[in-house]
N, C-alpha and C positions, 0 to 999 in steps of 0.2 A: 344753065348747069342745074338749075334744081327742077325742072319739067322735065329733065331728063333721066334724075332721078328718082322721079314719081313716077316716071314708067318703067325703069327697075324695077321698081317695087312692088309695082301691080303683079306681077307674075309672081310673088310672096304672098300677096293678101288673101287672107282666109274666108273675106267676103266684108262687102262694107254694110249687110245689116242684116239680123236676127234669121231671114230666111235663110241667103247663101250662107251663113256661118253654120247653119243645121244641114245644108248641102253637104258643107265640106266634112261634117262630123259623119255624115253618114259613108262617104265617100270613103274616108279614113277606117272608118271600123268594118268598110269591105274588103279594105287591104290587110287588115288586123285580124280578119275573118281566114286569112290564107297560111298567117303565122300562126294561128290558133291552130289549126287544124295539122297544119307539119308538125308541131308539139305532139299533137294525136298522133300521127302515123307514126314517132318518130319513140313515141313512147317512151320520152325522159325528160328530166328536167326545164334540160338545156339543148341547145339545136346541133351542139357538138358529139348530141349521142351520149352521153357517159354522166356522171356526178361531177364534173369539175367543165366550166365554161372552155369553150374552146374558139378560134380567129372568127369562124360567125356570132357569138355571145357579144363577143368585145367589140365588132363591129355594128351592131344591134342598138347595144346597150345606150350609148348615149341619147337616141333618140328615146328610147323606154325612159330613162330617168329624167326627161324632160316634160314627156306628156302630159302634165298636172297643173305644167303652167298655162295652156290653153285655157282649162277650167277656171283656173283661178282669174285669168282675165278677163273670161267671159266665163261668170257665173252660170246664164241660162243654157249653156250649154250640158251644164252635170259633168259627171265622170265621161271622160271620151271613150276607157277601157272596163265598165262594170265590172265587176269579180262574177255575176251571174250568168254575165254572156262570154267574159274573156278569161274561164278559171285558171288553164293553162299559162296565159301570159301573164297571170297576176302573181301565178304560182312562179314563175320564171324569175317575175321581176327580185319578187323575196328572196329568192334561191340565190340570187345573181347576189345581192347584198350581203348572203351570207357566206359567198363562197367565194368572191372575187379577191384576188390580191391583196396584201395590202399596200403595195406599191401604184396600185390602179385609181387615180382617183376617183371618189364618188361625192357628187355633188348633191345638196337638199334641195329642193324645190325652192325653197326662202331664200337661199344664198343668188340664185338666178334672181330672184326678182329684187332682190336689194342689196 
């Protein structure tokens, strides 16, 4: 059983050494460039296209609010979404925090780790 569990987890591993982790970070940032350029195309705070989050924003949010955990676990990776490279996604992040429904749970990074 434990060897099967290990094989299953390998699909979710972000890298066993520093070089693999840096490659995973580059792959993630390439994907995030697509989101960044889409926000630029929409000329909006949110993917919904207006001043309030929509369904797509709520679908993306759980991944965005957890993204800092990776750099907390692997400090050598530093910020996965540096503001100078992803200004619109960073703005999306803080705008979502301000505008989301009070009934929608927001996790802090520390609550994920502890």
